[in-house]
N, C-alpha and C positions, 0 to 999 in steps of 0.2 A: 503610459505616462504615470498612473496613479502607485505603484508599487517599484518605485525605482531601483532596490536592491535587488529584484529580480531581472533588471535589466543591463544593469553596469554596475561593474567594480569599483566606482570612484569612490562611493563610501565606504569600502570594505575595510574592517580591521587588519595590521600587517599579520597578527599571528590569530588562529581560532583553536579551541579545546574542543577535542569533539570524543564523545564516549562510545559506548554500546562496542560494538564489533571493530572499530576504529581505536580505543582505548589501548595503552601501552602497559595497563595494569594486569598483572596475571588474574587477580580478587575479582575485577569488572569483567574482563576478557578473557576466560580460562584456556581456549583453544587458538587464537588468533593473537593473542598479545604483542607474540615476538614475529609475527610474518611481518613484509612490508606493508606500510599504510598509505595509501595515494588517496586525498581528500578532493574532489573536483566540485567548486561551489557553483551553485546554478547563476548564470546570469544571462542565459538567451531567452527566455521566457516561450519554448517553443517544443516543451517536452522533450528538449534532448535530440530536437530530427532536423532542425533547419539548416539548410544548404545555402541559404540568400547573403550573399557575400555584398551585395550592392543594393541600396536601398530603392525599392520602387518608385514610380512616378508618385503615388497618392501616400505614400506613408517614408519618414526621412529613419527608419530602422533596418537594421541588418537583424538576422535570426541564423546563427551558425553552431545549433547545440551537436549535430551529429560531425560535423566537421572540428569541434573541438574536441569530441571522444576520440576519433580518430587520430588527431594531433597529438593529444596527449599522450597515447597508445605509442605513437612513432617516438615520442621523447622519452619514454620510459625505456626503450629498448636499450638502449649505450647505458643508462643507468643500473642495470641489472635483468631488467625484465626478459632480454634474451637468454637468459641462464634458466628462469622460470620453471617448475616440474607445470604448475596451476595458475590461472588468473582467474579471481574472483569477483566479478562485476556485480558491483552492488548498489541498490539505489533506494531513496523514499521518496515515494509521493509521486512529484512529476520526474523523480529520477528513477522511481520504480517501476513508470512505466516506459522510461527511457532504457533501460535495462534490456526491457522485452524487444524494443524497436531497434537498441543497436548490438546487441548479443551476435547475430549471424554476420554482421559487418565486420565486427572486431573478430570474429573468427576465422572469415574468409582473408581479413588483413595480414594476420599471425601467418595463418598456415597456408595461404596461396600467395599473397602477394610477397612475403618474406620467406617462406619457407620453412615456418618454425613448427613444424606439426607435434614436437614434444611437448609443447605447451598446451595443456587441457583448460577450456575455456568454458566456465560454468558462471550461471547468473543466481541473483539472489534478488527478488522484486517485494520491496516493502511497501505495503500500502499503495500499490499503483495499479490493482485490479480493478478497473471501473467498468461500469454496464453501462450500454447505449440503450435504456429504457425512458419513456417519458417522464419528464419531472412531475413533481407534487402539483406545482402550481408555476406560471410563466410569469416572470419578471418583466415588465412594460423594459427596466433600465439595462438589461442585459440580456443575451444571448442563451439559448438552451444549450447544455451541453455539446448535445449532436453539431446544433449549427455554429459554434465555439470552434472544433474540431474540423469541421467540413470547411470553412473560411479559413482556419490557421492555417491547413494544409498547403492550400493555395500561397497565404502570404509569407509562410516561412519556407517554400519550397520544400515541404517537408518529404525528407528519404524515410519510406519503411522497407523493410523486408521486401524482395523481390517475387519470395516464392507466396507471401501473405498477399501481396498485391494480384497475384496471378488468378488467386480465389474471389478476390472483389474488384475487378478492371475499371469496374465504372464508378466503386465508391471506395478507392483505395484509402480514406480516412478511417473506413471501419476496423483499420489494422492496428489503430491506436489503442484499440480495446483488447483487454489480455487474450480473453475466453476465444477472440476471433484469429487471433495472430500465434497463439501458443499451439495449436495442431502443426502449424508451417516451421516451427524452429528447428534446429538443427543441433544447438547445443543444450547440455540440459539445464534446466530450470528449476530452482525453490522458489515457491509462491509463499510469502506471510500477509496475510488480510484479516485485518479486524473484521466480523459479520455485519456490524454496523459502524460502517467509515463515517467520521465525521463529515471529511471532504466531499465524500459523494451524497452526503445528507444537504450538505450547501450546495452542492451542484444541482441538485433535484429539487432547489427551492423549499426543502421539508421543513428547515428551521429547526429549532432547537424544540423537543417534540412534549407537546403539552396537552393537544386534544386525541381524543381516541381516534379521529381520521389520521391524526399524525402516524400514530401507532402503529395502526392497520396500514398504513403505507410504507412503513418503517420494516416492520414483521414480512411483508411481503418481500420486499428487498433483502433482506435476510435468505429467506427464501430462493430467491432469484439468484443471488450469489452462490449459495451451495450447491443449487443445479448447475452452475457455469463452470464449478469444479470437476463436474463429471470425469473426465479425462485428464486430471492432474495427478501424477504420480507423486510429487513431493510438494506437500503442503503444511501449513498450521495455520489455523483459522478459529482462533479464540468467538467466543459468544460475547463482544464486550462494545461497548460506542468508545471510540479513539481515533486516534490517527496517528501512524508512524513509529517505528520502534528501534529500528536496528542501530540507530546513533544515542539513544539513550540510556543514561545510567544505571536504570531500574532495569534493563531490557530483558535480566534473567527472571526477573518476578514472574512473569507472565506464563503459565504451564498449563497445558493440556493433560491428563491423565498421570500427572506429578512429571511429565517431562518439561523442562524450561526449551524456550527456542533456540538458543545454543548447541544444548544438547541434540536436537531434533538436527539442526543443519553439521554439526560435527559428525553425527552418526550417520548420516545420509551422505555414503560416498556414492550410492547409486540413484540418487534421486527418485526413491521408491518408498520414502516413508509420507503418510498422509496421518495427520493429527486434525480432524475435525471436530469441534464442539459438539456434542450428543444433544444438549439442551438447546431448545429454540429460543430463549427468553434473552432478550438483551441484560447481561450485567450477570449472568446465571452463573459465570465462571469466578468463583473465592478471590480468583488471583488478577480479575479485571482493574485497570487504573481507575481511581475514584471520579465518580463525576459530581459534575457541580451545579447548581442551580443556576440558569443563565441570566434570571434577574436578580438574583442577591449575591451570585458568586461563591455563596457557602456550600460545602458540601451536602449532597441530596443522602438522607438514610434510604433503606431499601423500599421501606413502608411508602414512603413519598413517592418513590419512583412508581410502585405498582400501582399508587392511586392517580399518578399524572398518566397511565396505561388506559385510565377511565375503566378499572376494575373494580365490581364491588366489592369491598373487604369483608363484607358478611358474606357475601357469596363464597369467597375464597376461605374464609375461616370454617363454613359448613362443607366445603369440598373435604378441607383436611380435617374435619371430625374434630374442632377444637372451638370454644367460644371469640367473640369478637374481642375480649379486654385482653385474653392470651395472646392472640394474633399480633395487637399493637403493642405487647410488651416483650414479644418474642425478640431475641436478638438475630442478626442478621445472618450470622453463620447456621443458625439452628433453623431458622425460615427456610433459608437456600437449600439446605439439605432436605427438608421436607417437600418443596417445591420441585426439585428437582428428580427425588426419587418419583413423585405423582407423573412427572415428565416421561421419565425413564420406561 
């Protein structure tokens, strides 16, 4: 009821300009500018998993995310998909989770139902790899993420992959979490995930980090996330605080070891490229999107960020072998180099 644009297409504009991997500009999208692009906006509020076509007795809503995905694929076949060599199923945020949930269904639809085995199905999940861990605090006004997904599965009549469901027969809602369903996927998946994802922080009720306790929780989140990637063969995980990247105009900006996301995706025909940030500080990557102070809206400088970690700047200066005055006047780039050298 509260976020209507995610629940109905009534207020949508007739056209949208989408950047990044869906841009037709060779400068902005060097590898896929000339591919066939299809943008499927989100209006089902069910992480693209629902099959409920009739409202239940206690709700007036339908949830048909999974139905929409399969119908879009069917509709595209006569428009040229039937002759394609590859279908790249990509999504951001709930769409990133939706890719993980729907990939094998789409593969079965094309390969088994229509016999189109010449079409290779590949997935790209952007900022949709969430963790089913205990939140930082429990908010009395909303459900914890686990409870929301558990109840959502029933409300949406959620469809998850049957192979994943076999692993969790009593808890099929676990399949909404990427690291739970990843081992069961039969199509190759490339995962992009900020190590400090803002949506994960919001879901965990950790809020805009200001206290040392919040930062400790967030650091642990980064560690848990790294651990959840242990078997992921195609991965791009920068140590930044942000959310989504695929359709942003500046999606080429973020790099790990001088490799950009489009380069990693394009060079990854085998889904075997792993780029994970080595340093564990939030924002320790020079190419991270700029952070803004949650109270003032102003851009935060790096020293401010470190102070908000609860770090004693005098101790940092001593550890780096410099005086506090030099530390306070050091530019971001220089300080970052010093800190990351220490970390490495």
